[in-house]
Structures are given as C-alpha cells and as structure tokens.
C-alpha positions as CSV (number, residue, x, y, z in Angstrom):
1,X,0.0,0.0,0.0
2,X,1.6,3.2,-1.0
3,X,2.5,5.8,1.7
4,X,0.4,8.8,1.9
5,X,2.5,12.0,2.2
6,X,0.8,15.0,3.8
7,X,2.1,18.4,2.8
8,X,1.4,21.3,5.2
9,X,0.7,24.4,3.3
10,X,1.9,27.7,4.7
11,X,-0.9,30.1,4.9
12,X,-0.2,33.5,3.4
13,X,-2.2,36.4,4.9
14,X,-4.4,38.1,2.5
15,X,-3.4,41.8,2.6
16,X,-5.4,42.9,-0.4
17,X,-8.4,43.9,1.7
18,X,-6.2,45.8,4.2
19,X,-4.3,47.7,1.5
20,X,-7.5,48.7,-0.2
21,X,-8.9,49.9,3.1
22,X,-5.8,51.9,3.7
23,X,-5.9,53.5,0.3
24,X,-9.6,54.3,0.8
25,X,-8.9,55.8,4.2
26,X,-6.1,58.1,2.8
27,X,-8.2,59.1,-0.1
28,X,-11.0,60.1,2.3
29,X,-8.6,62.1,4.4
30,X,-7.0,64.0,1.5
31,X,-10.2,64.7,-0.4
32,X,-11.3,68.3,-0.1
33,X,-14.5,68.7,1.9
34,X,-15.6,72.2,0.8
35,X,-15.2,72.5,-2.9
36,X,-17.9,75.2,-3.2
37,X,-16.8,77.2,-0.1
38,X,-17.8,77.1,3.5
39,X,-21.5,76.5,4.2
40,X,-23.4,78.7,6.6
41,X,-23.3,76.0,9.2
42,X,-19.5,76.1,9.4
43,X,-18.3,78.1,12.4
44,X,-14.9,79.2,13.8
45,X,-14.2,78.1,17.3
46,X,-11.2,80.6,17.7
47,X,-12.0,83.6,19.8
48,X,-10.0,86.8,18.8
49,X,-9.4,89.2,21.6
50,X,-10.0,92.9,20.9
51,X,-7.0,95.1,20.0
52,X,-7.1,96.9,23.3
53,X,-6.4,93.6,25.2
54,X,-3.6,92.4,22.9
55,X,0.0,92.6,24.4
56,X,2.0,95.6,23.2
57,X,5.8,96.0,22.9
58,X,7.3,99.2,24.1
59,X,9.7,100.8,21.7
60,X,12.6,102.7,23.5
61,X,13.0,106.2,22.4
62,X,16.4,107.1,20.8
63,X,18.6,110.1,21.6
64,X,18.9,113.1,19.4
65,X,22.1,112.6,17.2
66,X,25.0,114.8,18.2
67,X,27.5,115.8,15.5
68,X,31.0,114.5,16.1
69,X,33.5,117.1,17.3
70,X,37.2,116.6,17.3
71,X,39.3,117.0,20.5
72,X,42.9,116.6,21.4
73,X,42.1,113.0,22.2
74,X,41.2,112.3,18.6
75,X,44.0,114.4,17.2
76,X,47.1,112.3,16.4
77,X,49.5,115.3,16.6
78,X,48.2,116.3,20.0
79,X,48.5,112.8,21.4
80,X,52.0,112.6,19.9
81,X,52.9,115.9,21.6
82,X,51.6,114.6,24.9
83,X,53.4,111.3,24.7
84,X,56.6,113.1,23.6
85,X,56.7,115.0,26.9
86,X,56.3,111.7,28.8
87,X,58.9,110.0,26.7
88,X,61.5,112.7,27.3
89,X,61.1,112.2,31.0
90,X,61.4,108.4,30.7
91,X,64.6,108.7,28.6
92,X,66.2,111.3,31.0
93,X,65.2,109.5,34.2
94,X,68.0,106.9,34.1
95,X,70.7,109.6,34.2
96,X,68.8,112.3,36.1
97,X,66.9,110.5,38.8
98,X,68.9,112.3,41.5
99,X,67.1,115.5,40.5
100,X,63.7,113.9,41.3
101,X,65.1,112.7,44.6
102,X,66.0,116.3,45.5
103,X,62.7,117.8,44.4
104,X,61.5,118.3,48.0
105,X,64.9,119.8,49.0
106,X,64.7,122.3,46.1
107,X,61.1,123.2,46.9
108,X,61.5,123.9,50.6
109,X,65.1,124.3,51.5
110,X,66.5,127.8,52.2
111,X,70.0,126.6,53.3
112,X,72.6,128.9,51.8
113,X,75.4,126.4,52.1
114,X,75.0,123.3,50.0
115,X,76.0,119.8,51.0
116,X,79.4,118.8,49.7
117,X,77.9,115.5,48.4
118,X,75.3,117.2,46.3
119,X,76.0,116.7,42.6
120,X,74.7,119.0,39.9
121,X,75.5,117.7,36.4
122,X,74.4,118.1,32.8
123,X,72.1,115.1,33.3
124,X,70.1,117.2,35.9
125,X,69.7,119.8,33.2
126,X,68.4,117.3,30.7
127,X,65.7,115.9,33.0
128,X,64.8,119.4,34.2
129,X,64.3,120.4,30.5
130,X,62.1,117.3,29.9
131,X,60.0,118.0,33.0
132,X,59.6,121.7,32.0
133,X,58.4,120.8,28.5
134,X,56.0,118.2,29.9
135,X,54.5,120.9,32.2
136,X,54.1,123.3,29.3
137,X,52.4,120.6,27.2
138,X,50.0,119.8,30.1
139,X,49.2,123.5,30.6
140,X,48.6,123.9,26.8
141,X,46.1,121.1,26.8
142,X,44.4,122.5,29.9
143,X,44.1,125.9,28.3
144,X,42.4,124.3,25.4
145,X,40.0,122.5,27.6
146,X,39.5,125.6,29.8
147,X,38.6,127.9,26.9
148,X,36.4,125.2,25.3
149,X,34.5,124.9,28.6
150,X,34.3,128.5,29.8
151,X,34.1,130.3,26.5
152,X,31.5,128.5,24.4
153,X,31.6,131.1,21.6
154,X,35.1,129.9,20.7
155,X,34.2,126.2,20.7
156,X,33.7,125.9,16.9
157,X,37.0,127.6,16.1
158,X,38.9,125.5,18.7
159,X,37.6,122.2,17.3
160,X,38.2,123.1,13.7
161,X,42.0,123.5,14.3
162,X,42.8,121.5,17.4
163,X,46.5,121.0,17.0
164,X,47.1,124.6,16.0
165,X,45.5,125.9,19.2
166,X,47.2,123.3,21.4
167,X,50.5,124.2,19.9
168,X,50.0,127.9,20.4
169,X,48.9,127.4,24.0
170,X,51.9,125.1,24.7
171,X,54.3,127.7,23.2
172,X,52.7,130.5,25.2
173,X,53.1,128.4,28.4
174,X,56.8,127.9,27.6
175,X,57.4,131.6,26.9
176,X,55.5,132.5,30.1
177,X,57.7,130.1,32.0
178,X,61.0,131.5,30.6
179,X,59.8,135.1,31.2
180,X,58.9,134.3,34.8
181,X,62.3,132.6,35.3
182,X,64.1,135.7,34.0
183,X,62.0,138.0,36.2
184,X,62.8,135.9,39.3
185,X,66.5,136.0,38.5
186,X,66.3,139.8,38.2
187,X,64.3,140.3,41.4
188,X,66.6,137.9,43.3
189,X,69.8,139.8,42.2
190,X,68.2,143.2,42.9
191,X,66.8,142.5,46.3
192,X,69.3,139.9,47.5
193,X,72.5,138.1,46.4
194,X,73.2,135.4,44.0
195,X,72.9,132.5,46.5
196,X,69.4,133.5,47.6
197,X,68.4,134.1,44.0
198,X,69.5,130.6,43.0
199,X,67.6,129.1,46.0
200,X,64.5,131.0,44.9
201,X,64.7,130.0,41.2
202,X,65.5,126.4,42.2
203,X,62.2,126.3,44.1
204,X,60.4,127.7,41.1
205,X,61.9,125.0,38.8
206,X,61.1,122.2,41.2
207,X,57.5,123.3,41.8
208,X,56.9,123.6,38.1
209,X,58.5,120.2,37.4
210,X,56.4,118.4,40.0
211,X,53.3,120.3,38.7
212,X,53.6,118.8,35.3
213,X,53.8,115.2,36.6
214,X,50.7,115.8,38.8
215,X,48.8,117.3,35.9
216,X,49.4,114.4,33.6
217,X,46.7,112.1,35.1
218,X,44.4,115.1,35.4
219,X,44.7,115.8,31.7
220,X,44.3,112.2,30.8
221,X,41.0,111.9,32.7
222,X,39.7,115.2,31.3
223,X,40.4,114.0,27.7
224,X,39.0,110.4,28.1
225,X,36.0,111.4,30.2
226,X,34.7,114.7,28.8
227,X,31.8,114.7,31.4
228,X,34.5,115.1,34.1
229,X,36.3,118.0,32.3
230,X,34.9,120.6,34.7
231,X,36.0,118.7,37.8
232,X,39.4,118.0,36.3
233,X,39.9,121.7,35.4
234,X,39.1,122.6,39.1
235,X,41.7,120.0,40.2
236,X,44.3,121.4,37.8
237,X,43.7,125.0,38.9
238,X,44.0,123.9,42.5
239,X,47.2,122.1,41.9
240,X,48.6,125.2,40.1
241,X,47.8,127.5,43.0
242,X,49.2,125.0,45.5
243,X,52.5,124.9,43.5
244,X,52.5,128.7,43.5
245,X,51.8,129.0,47.2
246,X,54.7,126.6,48.0
247,X,57.0,128.8,45.8
248,X,55.7,132.0,47.3
249,X,56.2,130.7,50.8
250,X,59.8,129.8,50.1
251,X,60.4,133.3,48.6
252,X,58.9,134.9,51.8
253,X,61.3,132.9,54.0
254,X,64.3,134.0,51.8
255,X,63.5,137.7,51.4
256,X,61.5,138.7,54.5
257,X,63.8,140.7,56.8
258,X,61.7,143.5,58.3
259,X,58.4,145.3,57.8
260,X,59.5,147.4,54.7
261,X,60.4,144.1,53.0
262,X,56.9,142.9,53.6
263,X,55.6,145.9,51.6
264,X,57.9,145.0,48.7
265,X,56.7,141.4,48.9
266,X,53.1,142.4,48.6
267,X,54.0,144.5,45.6
268,X,55.8,141.6,44.1
269,X,52.7,139.4,44.5
270,X,50.5,141.8,42.7
271,X,52.9,142.7,39.9
272,X,54.5,139.3,39.3
273,X,52.2,136.6,40.5
274,X,48.6,137.9,39.8
275,X,48.7,140.4,37.0
276,X,50.7,138.2,34.5
277,X,48.2,135.3,34.9
278,X,45.3,137.6,34.2
279,X,47.1,139.0,31.1
280,X,48.0,135.5,29.9
281,X,44.4,134.2,30.1
282,X,43.0,137.3,28.4
283,X,45.7,137.1,25.7
284,X,44.9,133.5,24.9
285,X,41.1,134.3,24.5
286,X,42.0,137.3,22.3
287,X,44.3,135.2,20.2
288,X,41.6,132.5,19.7
289,X,39.3,135.3,18.5
290,X,41.9,136.3,15.9
291,X,42.2,132.7,14.7
292,X,38.5,132.3,14.0
C-alpha cells in the first residue's frame, strides 16, 4: 500500500483587503471637503481678543544725534605731543633720577650752604628740561579745555583747528615760564645776592617740574572722560595754586627781613604773580578770537 504524504501548506495572509482599506482611508482624508466654499453652518471656534487687550511691545526712544566734534584725544598730533613729553622724562630718568630725589629739597630748603655730596651735572639739566616741557604741554592742553568749557563762543574755532590751538597754548606756556624765570633772577639779584636768587629759582623750577607730573593724570582723565572735564579743570587750577603757594612761601622765607620788606613782597605778589596770569588768560582768549 503506497505511503500517503501530507504536505502542510503555509498560509499567506491576504493583505489585499487591508491595502484597499488603507488606500480608501487616505483618499478620504485628503479629499477636499468644501469645494464650493464654507457653508453657513461652518463656524470658527477661535475667539479673537480685541486690539485693546492684545499685548504691546514698548519701543525705547532714541537720543537726538549729536555731531562728532574733534578734540585733542582724537587728534594724532596732540597725542604725539603729549606722549613726547612723557617719553623725554622716561629717557632722561636713568641719568637724572637724582634731581627727582632732590625735588623736596629744592622746593622747601633755604639753606645757603649746599652739602658737599650734592652733585649737579648736565644730566640734571636734561631731566629738568624734559619736566619743564612736559609741564608746558599739560598747561597747553588744559588751556584748550578751559577755553572750550568756559568760552562756548570759541568752541567751533577750537575744534576746527585742534593742534594749531594746542601748539600755540603750549608755546605760550613755555614763553611764560621763561619770562617768569628771567624776572625771578632779576628780582633775586636786585633785592638779595646770587645765592638767595639761586635758592628761589630752584624752588620755582622744582614746583613747576612736579606740577607737570601731577597734571598728567588730570589731563588724561579730562580727555578720556569729557563729562568730568569741569571737575578736572578745578583740580588742575587747585594744583597750580598749591604749587605757586609753595613757591611764594619759600620766597617769603628767603626775602623777608623787616616790615618794609613785607611791603615789597606784597607789591611783588600783585605785579609778578597775579597780573601776569590775568594777562595770559585774556591774551589767549584774544588770540583765539583772531584765529576764528
């Protein structure tokens, strides 16, 4: 009897119905529902708030534009002049540092006989010249800032030719220094001897040298922070008067002998210390008016 072999057939799922259902479902989803427009029964569930209730964004107000004005800080020549004065001090310091060590002695000492160990060389003259030029440059920049602040009518002319005005002010400060030094030498030799005259002029040189170094940070702040210019000008004027008071006190200690010498000293204050400053300030304003 032949063997009967049974073959087990693997059932294959019929996916035709499922695929057709999927196709029909996608077709129903993608088919447009309102070909002829929205019917009257169609409503919108979104509620739109009124404009008054909608959030608003505040727009910050800008500032009125201010035209750019040049100043010594933005002028290459002025900055080069300022840095040149500082560079001369740095170069001369290595060989003339002894003069800086003796600044206090020169400002206050009235001893007629010098110490045998005190040394005055050409190097002292070099650093003294550098310090004097630095002081004149600082005073020139301060005169520019002072006229710019206290004489608004000359502001346009000043800022149109910055370096020209700063150069003129610096030269005027240097000439004023040399004239004062010559007058002090003359007064010292007329009313006293050569030793006292030298002591007096040494005090003038020392106070002016120290004044320039103290004015350097004041000028730097005034240039970089214009809103502090008024405060820095007050500081500069205060430093100038302190330096003058120290020098005047030394002169009083040298030349005061009796009551008649006090009268001469008062006349000296009016004729040499007060009037020339007033003439210098008025002359600089007059010169700026000519340069307009």
